[in-house]
C-alpha positions as CSV (number, residue, x, y, z in Angstrom):
1,X,-11.5,-25.0,-34.4
2,X,-9.9,-27.8,-36.4
3,X,-6.1,-28.1,-36.1
4,X,-3.6,-30.9,-36.6
5,X,-2.0,-31.4,-33.2
6,X,1.4,-33.2,-32.9
7,X,2.0,-34.6,-29.4
8,X,5.4,-35.3,-27.9
9,X,6.6,-36.9,-24.6
10,X,10.3,-36.1,-24.6
11,X,11.5,-34.6,-22.4
12,X,7.9,-33.9,-21.2
13,X,4.4,-33.9,-22.6
14,X,3.8,-31.0,-25.0
15,X,2.2,-30.2,-28.3
16,X,3.1,-28.4,-31.5
17,X,0.5,-27.0,-34.0
18,X,1.6,-25.5,-37.3
19,X,-0.6,-22.8,-39.0
20,X,-2.2,-22.1,-35.7
21,X,-3.7,-18.7,-36.4
22,X,-6.1,-18.2,-39.3
23,X,-4.7,-16.1,-42.1
24,X,-6.8,-13.2,-41.1
25,X,-5.9,-13.3,-37.4
26,X,-2.2,-13.8,-38.3
27,X,-2.3,-10.7,-40.5
28,X,-4.0,-8.7,-37.7
29,X,-1.4,-9.7,-35.1
30,X,1.4,-9.0,-37.5
31,X,0.0,-5.5,-38.0
32,X,0.0,-5.0,-34.2
33,X,3.6,-6.0,-34.0
34,X,4.5,-3.7,-36.9
35,X,2.7,-0.8,-35.3
36,X,4.2,-1.4,-31.8
37,X,7.7,-1.5,-33.3
38,X,7.1,1.8,-35.1
39,X,5.6,3.6,-32.1
40,X,6.9,2.1,-28.9
41,X,10.6,2.1,-28.0
42,X,12.3,-1.1,-26.8
43,X,12.8,-1.1,-23.0
44,X,15.3,-3.6,-21.6
45,X,15.1,-5.4,-25.0
46,X,11.3,-5.8,-25.0
47,X,8.1,-4.2,-26.4
48,X,4.8,-5.1,-24.8
49,X,1.9,-2.7,-25.4
50,X,-0.3,-2.4,-22.3
51,X,-2.1,0.8,-23.4
52,X,-5.2,-0.8,-24.9
53,X,-5.8,-3.3,-22.1
54,X,-3.6,-2.8,-19.0
55,X,-5.0,-5.9,-17.2
56,X,-4.7,-8.1,-20.2
57,X,-7.4,-10.5,-18.7
58,X,-10.1,-11.9,-20.9
59,X,-12.8,-14.5,-20.5
60,X,-13.8,-16.5,-23.6
61,X,-17.4,-17.0,-22.3
62,X,-17.9,-13.3,-21.7
63,X,-16.1,-11.9,-24.8
64,X,-16.2,-14.8,-27.4
65,X,-15.5,-12.3,-30.2
66,X,-12.2,-11.2,-28.8
67,X,-9.6,-12.2,-31.4
68,X,-7.8,-14.9,-29.3
69,X,-10.8,-16.2,-27.4
70,X,-11.4,-19.3,-29.6
71,X,-7.7,-20.2,-29.5
72,X,-7.4,-20.2,-25.7
73,X,-10.7,-22.1,-25.4
74,X,-9.2,-24.6,-27.8
75,X,-5.9,-25.2,-26.0
76,X,-7.8,-25.6,-22.7
77,X,-9.5,-28.6,-24.3
78,X,-6.3,-30.5,-24.9
79,X,-6.8,-32.9,-22.0
80,X,-3.7,-35.1,-22.5
81,X,-1.4,-32.1,-21.8
82,X,-2.7,-31.5,-18.3
83,X,0.2,-32.8,-16.3
84,X,-0.4,-30.8,-13.1
85,X,-3.7,-32.2,-11.6
86,X,-3.6,-29.5,-8.9
87,X,-4.3,-26.8,-11.4
88,X,-8.0,-26.1,-12.0
89,X,-8.7,-24.3,-15.3
90,X,-10.7,-21.1,-15.4
91,X,-12.3,-19.6,-18.5
92,X,-9.9,-16.6,-18.3
93,X,-6.7,-16.1,-20.3
94,X,-4.0,-13.5,-20.7
95,X,-1.8,-12.9,-23.7
96,X,0.9,-10.5,-24.9
97,X,1.8,-9.6,-28.5
98,X,5.5,-9.0,-28.0
99,X,8.8,-8.1,-29.7
100,X,12.1,-8.7,-28.1
101,X,15.6,-7.9,-29.4
102,X,19.1,-9.1,-28.5
103,X,19.3,-6.6,-25.6
104,X,16.8,-8.7,-23.7
105,X,18.6,-10.5,-20.9
106,X,18.5,-14.3,-20.8
107,X,15.6,-15.7,-18.8
108,X,16.5,-18.6,-16.4
109,X,15.3,-22.1,-17.2
110,X,12.0,-22.6,-15.5
111,X,9.0,-25.0,-15.2
112,X,6.1,-22.5,-15.2
113,X,4.3,-20.4,-12.6
114,X,1.3,-22.0,-10.9
115,X,-1.1,-19.4,-12.1
116,X,-0.5,-20.5,-15.7
117,X,-2.8,-23.5,-16.3
118,X,-1.9,-24.0,-20.0
119,X,0.8,-22.0,-21.7
120,X,1.0,-21.0,-25.4
121,X,3.6,-19.4,-27.5
122,X,3.2,-18.8,-31.2
123,X,6.2,-17.7,-33.3
124,X,5.5,-14.8,-35.6
125,X,7.5,-13.9,-38.7
126,X,9.5,-15.5,-41.5
127,X,12.7,-14.0,-40.1
128,X,14.6,-17.0,-38.5
129,X,15.0,-16.9,-34.8
130,X,15.5,-19.3,-31.9
131,X,12.5,-21.3,-30.7
132,X,11.9,-22.8,-27.3
133,X,14.5,-25.0,-25.6
134,X,13.4,-28.0,-23.6
135,X,15.3,-29.7,-20.8
136,X,15.1,-32.9,-18.8
137,X,14.7,-33.3,-15.0
138,X,18.4,-32.7,-14.5
139,X,18.0,-29.4,-16.5
140,X,20.1,-30.8,-19.3
141,X,19.2,-29.6,-22.8
142,X,17.2,-32.2,-24.9
143,X,15.8,-30.4,-27.9
144,X,14.5,-27.2,-29.4
145,X,11.1,-26.4,-30.8
146,X,12.4,-24.9,-34.0
147,X,11.2,-21.6,-35.2
148,X,8.5,-21.5,-37.9
149,X,6.1,-18.7,-38.6
150,X,2.7,-19.4,-37.1
151,X,3.9,-22.4,-35.2
152,X,2.4,-22.9,-31.7
153,X,4.1,-24.6,-28.8
154,X,1.7,-25.6,-26.0
155,X,2.3,-27.2,-22.6
156,X,0.8,-27.4,-19.1
157,X,3.6,-26.3,-16.7
158,X,4.5,-28.9,-14.1
159,X,7.1,-29.3,-11.4
160,X,7.7,-32.8,-10.0
161,X,9.2,-31.0,-7.0
162,X,12.6,-32.5,-7.3
163,X,11.2,-36.0,-7.8
164,X,8.6,-36.0,-5.0
165,X,5.9,-36.4,-7.6
166,X,5.7,-38.7,-10.6
167,X,6.3,-37.3,-14.1
168,X,8.8,-35.0,-15.8
169,X,9.1,-31.3,-14.9
170,X,8.5,-28.9,-17.8
171,X,11.9,-27.2,-17.7
172,X,12.2,-24.8,-20.7
173,X,13.8,-21.5,-21.7
174,X,14.4,-19.3,-24.7
175,X,16.8,-16.8,-26.1
176,X,17.0,-14.1,-28.8
177,X,19.1,-14.5,-32.0
178,X,21.8,-11.8,-32.1
179,X,20.9,-8.7,-34.2
180,X,17.3,-9.7,-34.6
181,X,13.8,-9.1,-33.3
182,X,12.0,-12.2,-31.9
183,X,8.3,-11.8,-32.5
184,X,5.7,-13.9,-30.7
185,X,2.3,-14.1,-29.1
186,X,2.6,-15.5,-25.6
187,X,-0.2,-16.3,-23.3
188,X,-1.9,-18.7,-20.9
189,X,-5.2,-20.0,-19.6
190,X,-5.4,-18.8,-16.0
191,X,-5.5,-21.2,-13.1
192,X,-8.4,-20.5,-10.8
193,X,-7.6,-18.5,-7.7
194,X,-8.8,-21.3,-5.5
195,X,-6.4,-23.9,-6.9
196,X,-3.5,-21.4,-6.8
197,X,-4.2,-20.8,-3.2
198,X,-4.3,-24.5,-2.2
199,X,-1.6,-25.7,-4.6
200,X,1.3,-27.5,-3.0
201,X,3.7,-24.9,-4.4
202,X,1.6,-21.9,-3.2
203,X,3.7,-21.0,-0.2
204,X,6.9,-21.4,-2.0
205,X,5.9,-19.3,-5.0
206,X,3.7,-16.6,-3.4
207,X,5.9,-16.3,-0.3
208,X,9.1,-15.9,-2.1
209,X,7.6,-13.6,-4.7
210,X,6.0,-11.2,-2.3
211,X,9.0,-11.2,0.0
212,X,11.4,-10.1,-2.7
213,X,9.0,-7.8,-4.5
214,X,8.1,-6.1,-1.2
215,X,11.7,-5.3,-0.7
216,X,11.6,-3.4,-4.1
217,X,14.4,-5.4,-5.5
218,X,14.9,-5.3,-9.2
219,X,13.6,-8.1,-11.4
220,X,17.1,-9.7,-12.0
221,X,17.6,-10.1,-8.2
222,X,14.1,-11.6,-7.8
223,X,15.0,-14.2,-10.5
224,X,18.4,-14.8,-8.9
225,X,16.7,-15.5,-5.6
226,X,14.3,-18.0,-7.3
227,X,17.3,-19.6,-9.0
228,X,19.1,-20.1,-5.7
229,X,16.0,-21.6,-4.0
230,X,14.5,-25.0,-4.1
231,X,14.8,-25.5,-7.8
232,X,11.1,-26.4,-8.4
233,X,10.0,-23.3,-10.4
234,X,13.3,-21.7,-11.5
235,X,16.6,-23.5,-12.2
236,X,20.1,-22.4,-11.6
237,X,20.9,-22.4,-15.3
238,X,20.6,-19.8,-18.0
239,X,20.6,-20.7,-21.8
240,X,24.2,-20.3,-22.9
241,X,25.1,-18.2,-25.9
242,X,25.0,-19.7,-29.4
243,X,27.6,-18.9,-32.0
244,X,25.5,-18.9,-35.1
């Protein structure tokens, strides 16, 4: 693949690539979004089709012809984005072709889960929407990756563990424009099981997640618990409503 990559360091290291998908792949993914919105009802403001591949796990060495295999192999090669040196990259990746409407509840500002080695979101559609909001170490808004059809935003999630480690945490969030459908392709290169197991945040993330999930609490309570915890993966802020 040959793409023009723009790198940025504020408020943390990230990349933006326009015209990310080829015309053919973009058309194929757009058709999937169209079909999903025709045939699958929104649930809690979201449509994600798991029917064709419930596990959503792929390996670009085993299925190189899978539509997104070359894209995830490509983003895994962007060495200067790899902020979290504890994360070892596998050859596996997951992605979701998803539509969300304004019924989707705001997601808390977060750094990124440790099993996501390199994260990717590609905005889909000419209809204007909100992009991705980036925040500094104090979780104060800095800038937005503005919406543009076929624009990719790429980062390696990193938490400096409230200043214990050098570097800037990758605090970010997103929202849905009122009375609209936000279309995107979201995915990530998977961290190896071994480096997840021995990551310095493993006990915090896995322990809290399993504790709250095992209690069969709803997802909003799980997120609330994260938000009230150490503030290394999830923050205590939610994107505030916009008036436009």
